[in-house]
C-alpha positions as CSV (number, residue, x, y, z in Angstrom):
1,X,-92.9,-119.7,140.9
2,X,-92.3,-119.6,144.2
3,X,-89.7,-120.5,146.5
4,X,-90.6,-123.7,147.7
5,X,-91.9,-125.2,144.8
6,X,-88.3,-124.1,142.8
7,X,-86.8,-125.9,145.4
8,X,-88.7,-128.9,145.2
9,X,-88.5,-129.1,141.3
10,X,-84.9,-129.1,142.0
11,X,-84.7,-131.5,144.5
12,X,-86.8,-133.9,142.5
13,X,-84.8,-133.5,139.4
14,X,-81.4,-133.5,141.3
15,X,-82.5,-137.1,142.9
16,X,-84.4,-138.3,139.4
17,X,-81.0,-137.9,138.0
18,X,-79.7,-140.1,140.3
19,X,-82.1,-142.8,139.3
20,X,-81.0,-142.7,135.9
21,X,-84.6,-140.8,135.1
22,X,-84.1,-137.5,133.1
23,X,-86.3,-134.6,133.2
24,X,-87.9,-134.7,129.4
25,X,-90.2,-131.7,129.6
26,X,-91.9,-129.4,132.0
27,X,-94.4,-126.8,131.8
28,X,-96.6,-124.8,133.3
29,X,-99.9,-125.7,135.5
30,X,-102.7,-124.1,137.3
31,X,-100.4,-123.7,140.5
32,X,-98.2,-126.1,139.9
33,X,-95.4,-127.2,137.0
34,X,-96.1,-130.5,135.3
35,X,-92.9,-132.9,134.7
36,X,-92.0,-135.6,132.4
37,X,-89.3,-137.5,133.2
38,X,-87.9,-140.1,131.0
39,X,-85.5,-143.8,131.1
40,X,-85.1,-144.5,127.5
41,X,-88.1,-145.3,126.2
42,X,-90.9,-144.8,129.2
43,X,-91.9,-141.8,130.1
44,X,-93.8,-141.0,133.4
45,X,-95.0,-137.5,134.0
46,X,-96.5,-135.8,137.6
47,X,-97.6,-132.7,138.6
48,X,-95.7,-130.7,141.7
49,X,-98.0,-128.1,143.1
50,X,-97.5,-125.8,145.8
51,X,-100.6,-124.1,148.0
52,X,-100.4,-120.1,149.3
53,X,-98.5,-121.8,152.5
54,X,-96.0,-123.2,150.2
55,X,-96.6,-126.3,151.3
56,X,-96.0,-128.9,148.7
57,X,-98.2,-132.1,146.8
58,X,-97.5,-134.2,144.5
59,X,-100.1,-136.1,141.9
60,X,-98.4,-138.6,139.7
61,X,-100.8,-139.0,136.3
62,X,-99.9,-142.7,135.3
63,X,-101.2,-145.8,135.7
64,X,-99.5,-149.0,137.9
65,X,-99.1,-150.4,135.0
66,X,-96.3,-147.6,133.8
67,X,-92.7,-149.3,134.0
68,X,-91.8,-146.5,135.9
69,X,-94.1,-146.3,138.6
70,X,-92.5,-148.0,141.7
71,X,-89.3,-145.4,140.8
72,X,-91.2,-142.5,140.8
73,X,-92.4,-143.1,143.6
74,X,-89.6,-143.9,145.6
75,X,-88.0,-140.9,144.2
76,X,-90.8,-138.8,145.9
77,X,-90.3,-140.6,148.2
78,X,-86.6,-139.2,148.9
79,X,-87.3,-136.3,147.9
80,X,-90.2,-135.4,150.3
81,X,-88.9,-137.0,153.7
82,X,-85.8,-135.8,153.0
83,X,-86.5,-132.6,153.7
84,X,-89.5,-133.5,156.8
85,X,-87.4,-136.1,158.6
86,X,-84.7,-134.7,161.3
87,X,-83.7,-138.0,162.7
88,X,-82.0,-139.8,159.8
89,X,-84.0,-143.4,161.5
90,X,-83.8,-145.9,158.9
91,X,-86.4,-148.1,160.8
92,X,-89.2,-146.5,163.3
93,X,-92.6,-146.1,164.6
94,X,-94.9,-143.7,164.9
95,X,-97.9,-143.6,167.4
96,X,-100.8,-141.2,167.0
97,X,-104.8,-141.7,168.4
98,X,-107.9,-140.9,167.6
99,X,-111.8,-140.2,169.5
100,X,-109.8,-137.9,172.1
101,X,-111.9,-134.7,171.5
102,X,-114.9,-137.1,170.3
103,X,-118.4,-137.2,173.6
104,X,-119.1,-140.8,171.6
105,X,-117.1,-143.9,171.0
106,X,-113.8,-145.6,172.1
107,X,-110.5,-143.9,172.3
108,X,-107.8,-145.5,169.8
109,X,-104.5,-145.8,169.7
110,X,-101.8,-147.0,167.0
111,X,-98.6,-147.1,166.2
112,X,-97.1,-148.5,162.1
113,X,-93.6,-149.4,162.0
114,X,-92.0,-148.5,158.6
115,X,-88.8,-147.9,156.9
116,X,-87.2,-146.1,154.1
117,X,-88.1,-149.6,151.7
118,X,-91.7,-149.4,152.8
119,X,-92.4,-145.5,152.7
120,X,-92.6,-145.3,148.8
121,X,-95.3,-147.6,149.2
122,X,-97.2,-145.8,151.8
123,X,-96.6,-142.7,149.5
124,X,-98.1,-144.8,146.4
125,X,-101.7,-145.5,149.1
126,X,-102.1,-141.3,149.8
127,X,-101.1,-142.2,153.4
128,X,-101.1,-138.5,154.7
129,X,-102.7,-136.8,157.7
130,X,-105.9,-138.8,158.3
131,X,-107.8,-135.4,158.8
132,X,-107.2,-134.5,155.5
133,X,-109.1,-137.6,154.3
134,X,-112.7,-138.2,153.5
135,X,-114.2,-141.3,155.7
136,X,-114.6,-143.6,152.7
137,X,-110.9,-143.3,152.0
138,X,-109.5,-143.7,155.5
139,X,-111.6,-147.4,155.7
140,X,-110.2,-147.9,152.2
141,X,-106.5,-147.0,152.5
142,X,-106.6,-148.9,156.6
143,X,-107.7,-151.8,155.3
144,X,-104.7,-151.9,152.8
145,X,-102.7,-151.0,155.5
146,X,-104.0,-153.9,158.0
147,X,-104.2,-156.5,155.0
148,X,-100.1,-156.0,153.6
149,X,-98.1,-154.3,156.9
150,X,-100.7,-156.5,159.7
151,X,-96.8,-157.3,161.6
152,X,-96.0,-153.6,161.7
153,X,-99.4,-152.3,163.7
154,X,-100.5,-152.4,167.1
155,X,-103.2,-150.9,168.4
156,X,-105.1,-150.1,171.4
157,X,-108.8,-149.6,171.5
158,X,-110.5,-148.1,174.9
159,X,-114.6,-148.7,174.1
160,X,-116.3,-146.2,176.5
161,X,-116.9,-148.6,179.4
162,X,-112.9,-149.2,179.6
163,X,-112.2,-145.5,179.2
164,X,-114.2,-144.1,181.9
165,X,-113.0,-147.7,183.7
166,X,-109.5,-146.1,183.4
167,X,-110.3,-142.8,183.2
168,X,-111.3,-143.1,187.4
169,X,-107.9,-144.8,188.1
170,X,-105.8,-142.3,186.8
171,X,-107.4,-139.4,188.7
172,X,-107.6,-141.1,191.4
173,X,-103.5,-141.1,191.2
174,X,-103.9,-137.5,190.1
175,X,-103.4,-138.1,186.7
176,X,-105.4,-136.9,183.7
177,X,-106.3,-137.6,180.1
178,X,-103.1,-137.3,178.9
179,X,-101.3,-139.2,181.4
180,X,-103.5,-141.7,180.0
181,X,-102.7,-140.6,175.9
182,X,-98.7,-141.2,177.6
183,X,-99.9,-144.3,179.1
184,X,-101.4,-146.0,176.1
185,X,-98.7,-144.4,173.3
186,X,-95.4,-145.9,175.4
187,X,-97.5,-149.6,175.3
188,X,-98.0,-149.8,172.1
189,X,-94.1,-148.5,171.5
190,X,-93.0,-151.0,174.1
191,X,-95.1,-153.9,172.6
192,X,-93.6,-153.1,168.8
193,X,-90.1,-153.1,170.5
194,X,-90.8,-156.5,171.9
195,X,-91.8,-157.8,168.6
196,X,-89.3,-156.0,166.2
197,X,-86.3,-153.3,166.7
198,X,-86.3,-150.0,165.7
199,X,-84.1,-147.0,165.7
200,X,-86.6,-144.7,167.5
201,X,-90.4,-143.2,167.5
202,X,-92.1,-140.4,167.0
203,X,-95.2,-139.8,168.9
204,X,-97.6,-137.2,167.2
205,X,-97.4,-134.4,170.0
206,X,-99.9,-134.2,172.6
207,X,-97.6,-133.6,176.1
208,X,-93.9,-133.6,176.5
209,X,-91.7,-136.4,176.4
210,X,-91.7,-136.3,179.6
211,X,-95.0,-137.0,180.4
212,X,-94.3,-140.0,178.0
213,X,-91.3,-141.4,180.0
214,X,-93.4,-141.3,183.3
215,X,-96.2,-143.2,182.4
216,X,-94.0,-146.0,181.6
217,X,-90.1,-146.3,182.4
218,X,-88.9,-148.7,180.3
219,X,-89.7,-146.2,177.6
220,X,-86.2,-144.5,178.9
221,X,-84.0,-146.8,177.1
222,X,-85.6,-145.8,173.9
223,X,-85.2,-142.7,171.6
224,X,-88.4,-141.0,172.1
225,X,-89.3,-137.8,169.7
226,X,-92.1,-135.8,170.1
227,X,-93.8,-133.5,167.2
228,X,-96.6,-131.0,166.7
229,X,-98.4,-131.7,163.6
230,X,-96.1,-135.3,163.9
231,X,-98.6,-136.2,160.5
232,X,-95.8,-135.7,158.1
233,X,-94.0,-138.1,159.2
234,X,-95.2,-140.7,157.0
235,X,-95.6,-143.6,160.1
236,X,-97.0,-141.1,162.2
237,X,-99.8,-140.6,159.1
238,X,-100.1,-144.3,158.6
239,X,-100.9,-145.2,162.1
240,X,-103.5,-141.9,162.7
241,X,-105.3,-143.7,159.4
242,X,-105.6,-146.5,161.4
243,X,-106.3,-145.5,164.2
244,X,-109.4,-142.8,162.9
245,X,-110.7,-146.3,160.8
246,X,-110.9,-148.1,163.9
247,X,-112.8,-145.0,165.8
248,X,-114.9,-144.3,162.7
249,X,-116.3,-148.1,162.8
250,X,-116.3,-148.2,167.0
251,X,-118.3,-145.1,166.8
252,X,-120.7,-147.0,163.9
253,X,-121.0,-150.2,166.0
254,X,-122.1,-148.5,169.3
255,X,-124.9,-146.4,166.8
256,X,-126.2,-149.6,165.9
257,X,-126.2,-151.2,169.1
258,X,-128.3,-148.7,170.6
259,X,-130.2,-147.6,167.1
260,X,-128.8,-144.3,168.3
261,X,-126.3,-142.6,165.4
262,X,-123.5,-141.1,167.3
263,X,-122.1,-137.1,166.2
264,X,-118.5,-137.2,165.9
265,X,-117.2,-134.4,168.5
266,X,-118.3,-132.5,171.8
267,X,-120.5,-130.0,170.3
268,X,-124.8,-128.9,170.4
269,X,-125.6,-132.1,168.1
270,X,-123.2,-134.0,171.0
271,X,-125.3,-132.8,173.8
272,X,-128.7,-133.4,172.0
273,X,-128.1,-137.4,171.2
274,X,-127.0,-137.1,174.7
275,X,-130.3,-135.9,175.8
276,X,-131.9,-138.4,173.5
277,X,-130.2,-141.3,174.7
278,X,-131.0,-140.5,178.5
279,X,-134.7,-139.5,177.3
280,X,-134.7,-143.0,175.6
281,X,-132.4,-145.4,177.7
282,X,-131.9,-143.7,181.3
283,X,-128.5,-142.6,182.6
284,X,-127.3,-146.1,183.6
285,X,-126.0,-146.9,180.6
286,X,-124.2,-143.5,180.0
287,X,-120.5,-144.9,180.0
288,X,-121.0,-148.1,177.7
289,X,-121.3,-144.9,174.9
290,X,-119.8,-142.0,176.2
291,X,-116.3,-140.7,177.9
292,X,-118.1,-139.3,181.1
293,X,-115.4,-137.2,181.9
294,X,-117.1,-134.4,179.4
295,X,-118.1,-131.0,180.3
296,X,-121.2,-132.2,178.2
297,X,-122.4,-134.9,180.9
298,X,-122.7,-133.1,183.4
299,X,-124.4,-130.1,181.8
300,X,-127.2,-132.5,180.0
301,X,-127.4,-134.0,183.1
302,X,-128.2,-130.8,184.9
303,X,-130.4,-129.6,182.0
304,X,-133.1,-133.0,182.5
């Protein structure tokens, strides 16, 4: 058994015991171990996996009607997040963005406020890094988050026209994309802080915290951390899913409006669609579908 898996299982069994769950059985399975916990006459199985990089994942192989269903997710949240979260906060907001590397569509930033009571519910909904979730599942999870936790969510959607307008304003002040992103993240954190109090904020790192604090001075009064791969935090992961949801919807709406399928990313496919769009509509309305600061725009215009 890998060291990471062994340590996780040991923590899981210890935490379960503290919740009156005893280990009833365990057996090896492909890439992991199957554990069965019991409380009196009720049992619940859980599979724990460990990949080659030592990353742990879990699957609760039981239905929601199982009396121990909520308990096991609460235990998992305690074990998983206690090993990842170093801040020790009780209530915090996580922020992330989507659309930054996409030529077409909006730039979306989102913040999600969580606490130790909410975290097990996020785990039940399979909240994790949005880049590891299929598109249809992104929409499904995001819609549940929006339905159940709307008062814990802040969103800023910059459609391409507004993005291009703001980018030009920032450029005139010798500021670039990171400063625009910092302003969006900071605005979300401050908007939430006006509604509800929290211990701190975690930002999926795209620049140093100092860039965030310079964007809005009021942010200096709050505790803000910036983590690379911040999606290991449940609040950041939830924010990433919602931001991705709104970005994909925005891209789809623009595709429908202009009757041309706008791709994600900024590679060769984006160049081809950009060329098709200019041939069909001209370049005067390009600011309504594309981020004009991308090199693709200058390159394709030059070719045409």
